[in-house]
N, C-alpha and C positions, 0 to 999 in steps of 0.2 A: 503494500500499499504506499509505504513511504518512498519508494522508488518510482510509482508510478506518479506521485504527486508531485516529485522533482521534475520528472519527464515531462509533465503537463505544464509546469511553469516554464521551462526550458522552451517548449513548443511556443508558448504565448509570448515570451519574452524576446527579444532581438538584442543579444547580449552584445554584440559588436556597436549598435547603435547606443546603448547605454553606457558603454565603456568610452566611447568617443565623445558623449556629451559630457559624462563626468569629467573626462580629460579637460575638456575644453574650460567647463565652469572652475576647475580647480586652476588652470593655469590662468584664467582671467581674475580670479580672486588675487592670486600672488601679484598679477602686475597691477591692479587697481590699488592695492595695498601700498604698491611701491610709487604709484602715479599721485596718490594721494597724500603721500608723506611731506610734511610740512605745510600742507594745506591747512587754513583754519577747519578745526572740527574733523580732523582727519579720523580719529578714532570713531566719531559717530557715522561717518561716512561709508568706513568698510563694514561697520554694524549694520548700516541700512542695505548694503550690497548683499551681505550674507542673509539679512531677512528676507530680500528679495528672491534669494535662491529657494530658501525654505517655505516661503509662500507659492513660488512656482512648482513646488513638487504637488500642490493640491490639484491644481489643474492638470498637471500632467497624468496624475493617477486617475482622475476622474474620466478624462479623455481616453486613457487607455480602457477603464473599464467599460466605457459605453460603446455599444455597437455604433461604427461609423454610419450604418446603412440606415440607422433610424433618423439620423439628419435631415434624410431626404423629404421626411415628412413634417419638417420644421421651417422650410424655405421661407414663407410668407413671415411668420412671427420673426423669423433672423433678419429678412430683409428691414423691417419696420426697426428692430431693435438695432440693426446696423445704422440707419439713418438718425435715429435719435441720439446714439453713441456719438456721432461724428459732429452733429450740429450741438451738442450739449455744451462746449465750451463757448458757444456764441451767445448763449442765455445769459442775460445780465445777472451777474452776482455769482456765476458758476464758472467762469473762464478765468484762465491765467496766461498772461502772455510773457513769452520767453522767446530771445533770438527773434524777434519780430513777428513769431506767430502766436495766435491765441489758439493754442491746442491742447492746453491743460485743463483738466477739470478740477475744481477745487470748492470745499465746503468750509465755511466761516475761517477762511483764510488759510486752511491747510490744504496743501496741494495733494490730492487723491493718484490721479493716473492719468497717460495721456490716452483719451479714446480711440485715437486713430490705431494703437496696437491691437487690441483684440477685433477692431474691425476688419484687420488683414485677414485673420483667420476667418472670420464669418463671411467674408467675401471669398474666400478660397471655397468654402463650402457651397454657399450659393452658386457661384461660377461651375464648380464640380456636376451640381445637379443640373445645370441648364446645359452644359456641354455635354454630359453624358447623353442626354435626350437626343443628340444628333447621332448616336451610334458610332462614332468614330469617322462619319462623313459629313464635314461642313464644307459645302460647295457653292452653295448660293449667295448671292449679296445679301439678302433677306435674313439668312443663317447668322452671319457675321454680324449684322446690324443689331439682330435681337440679343446676342452675346455683349456687345459693345454697350447697349442700352442699359444692362445690370452693371455695368462699370460706371456708367456715366454719373449716376447721382452721387456713390461715395467719392468718386475722383473730382467731382465739382465743389462739392463741400469740402475736401481737404484743400484744393488749391484755394477756395475762400478764405482759409484761416490766415494767412498763406503759408502752406507747408509743401512747397515744390518738390522737396527731397522724398517725403512720404507719398506724394502723389506717383512719383516715378516708380517706387516700390508696387503700388498697385497697377502700374500698366505691364510692369516686368512680369507680375504674377499672371495676368491674364495673358500676356504672350507664350507664356511657357505653357500654359494649360490648354491653350488653343493648338499650339504644335502638337501635344499628345492627344489632344481630341480630334484631330484629322482634319486640320486647316491645310488646305493645299498651299505649298511653298510661295506661289506666285502672289498670294495675298500679303505674305509677309513684305515682299518689294513695295507692295501698294502702301503698306503702314509705315515702312520707313520713308517712302517719299511724301506721305502726308505728315509724318512728324517733322521732316526736313521744312516742309512748307508752313507748316504752324508754327514752329520755332522762329521761321523768319518773320512771320506775320507779328507774332507776340513781341519779338525784339523792335519791329518796325514801328508798332504802334505804341510801344512803351507801357505794355500791360505788366511789366516786372518791378516788383519793388527794386529801389535804389542798389541796396546791398547784394540783390539777386544778380542785377546786371553787372554788377561790379565783380562778382564772382566769376561769371561767365568771361568777362572781359581779360581777367587774369589769368583764367585757363587758356586762352588764346595767346596772350601775351605775360608770361610768367614775371617778367621784369619791370611790369606796370604797377606803379604805387607799393614798392617794396616797405613801406613803414605804415601802409594802410590796410588796402583791401588783399594786398599779397603777403602780408605779415604772415600770418598764418602758414601759408604754403612755404614760404621762405625757412622758418624756424623749423617745420617738420622735416624738409630736406637736411637740413644742418643736422638735426637730431639724430635720423636715420644713417645718414652719411658717417657721422662720428662714431658710431656704433663698432664698425670694423666687423671682423670676423666673430669675435665671441662676446663682444659688447663691454660696456663699462662696469658692469655688475649691478645687482638689483639695488635700489635707493641711492646709487652713484651716477645717476644721469644728471648732467649739469643744465641743460636744455630745460629739463621738468623743474628740477629743485630750485632753480634760480629764476622760474618764472616767465622765462622766454617763450615756452610753448603753451599757447592757450587751449583751453578744453583738453586738459592732458590726460583727464581721466574718463573722459567720453568718446567725442568724435576723433579725437587725435591720440588715441591709446596706443595705437599701431605705433606711432613715431616714438613714444616712449620705451615699447617692447623693441624696437630696431636700435635704440640708443644704449639699452642697458643689456639686452641680450644678445645683440649683433645679428649678424647673418645666420646663424647657428640657430637662434631663438626664433628668427622670423621663418625659416625653414620647418621649424618644428610646429608652428602654428600652421602654417600652411598644409602640412602632412595632416594634422588633425583636420582641418576643413575639407580636404581631399577624401579623407576617411569617413567623414559626415557625409558627403555627397554622394559617395558610392554604395555606402551603405543604404541611403534614402532611395536611391535608383534601384537598387534590390529590392527595397518594399515595393516600389511603384511596379515593378515587372512581375513581382509574385502576386499582386493583389486578384483577389477572386473576381474582380468586376472592374470596369471602367470608371465607375465613382470613385472607387477607393484609388486607383492609379492617379486618377485627375487631382485628388486630394493630395497624394504625395508630390504629384508634378507642381502643385501650386506652392507647396512648402520649399521644394527643392529651388524653384524659381525665385521665391523670394530669399532664402539664404544665399543662393549663389549671386544675386543681384546686389545684396547688400554687402556682401565680402568683395566683389569687384569694384563697388564703388567706393567703401570705406578706405581700402588699402591704395585703391588708384588715385584717391584725391589726396592721400596723404604724400605721395609721390609725384603729382603732378600730371599724371596721364589720363585724369578723370577730374571734370568741375566739382568744387567743393560745394556738397550739399546738405552737409550736416545728419548724414546717416550714421549711426553708430556701428560698432563691430559684434555680430551677433555671438552671444554667450562670454564676451570679453569685458564690453566696454560697461562702465557705471550706469545703473539705471533700471529701476525696479520694475515698470510697467513693461520695459522691453525686454528683460530677462523673464518675466512672467510669461508672455506671448511666446517666446522661444521656447520654453518647457513645454508650454500647452500645445504647440505644435509637434514636439517631440511626442507627448501623449497621443495626439491624432496618428501619427506613423506608427506607433505600437498597436494601436486599435487596428488599423489597416493589417498589420504583420498578424497580429494574433489570430485574426479571422479569415486568413488566406486560403484556409481549406472548408471555410464554411461552418467553423465552430459558433 
């Protein structure tokens, strides 16, 4: 009986996925502890980071235990909840503005969480239900428009906050799920052309906030405004470049500890890692991320149905884009958008969302044989 019980647990648990996520969260905690050293309230910040990890275990276990197929019956209420979540920071008295975006929910002056984070997972479930209805063949323009209509509401509300970085995450999630859902390759070329056209119109019409436009200009010309809009990127490059092969050691990074590197525990935590742990530390992190994406892909391909595969595809797209964007912006090959590093950056609601997403993957894996 005992052996049967252990065997059943092994069948329902994807041990490689659990190990790689554990490795990432431990790695992240060590780096955040080093990045926050010397900051006001450093002990409290690492305590909040660990608390976010502990809280995140609850939705992970709940999502794992929940049969993901039952989510198909909740699409209507989930869509309403999604819209209410994203719009809640715009309700007078409930929103908190940070970095130019009113994207946080607060009550009685106490900041609770960023509603767009759980909205990512809800959108993945809604998109999976819609796209799976096409049974792997998305061929007609009206099919594509129907999918995009479900993206339009959350994306528009997020861009109104305005939070361009999170909006791009939603677009990446949708494109990845459409690819798995059977969208013909020629449509991706159409999307790329439309994206370029829309970007040109937005820039020409001056619809971006000044700081967003400055970030794009710095991306095109890194030498532009080195003491202003280009300051973060310049300091990030110095930090990563000074790390060398093995780094300066934890708690010994000068760019971070001397406050040259802004947002060093959140958006630019990768630069701290590069400076203190060097090339070897960077390779170790990227190896863990590669393991995360490979194991997640295995979950997607082993799913018993298209709905489960699409949920996994949405999570893979979310993580892949966030990793690419965060690492890319710290070295100057992607524009700065304020997207943190999954499982590594400081931020409770971001961590809880990533752990809940892990639980969703485990749910798909546990039911791959129809259990």
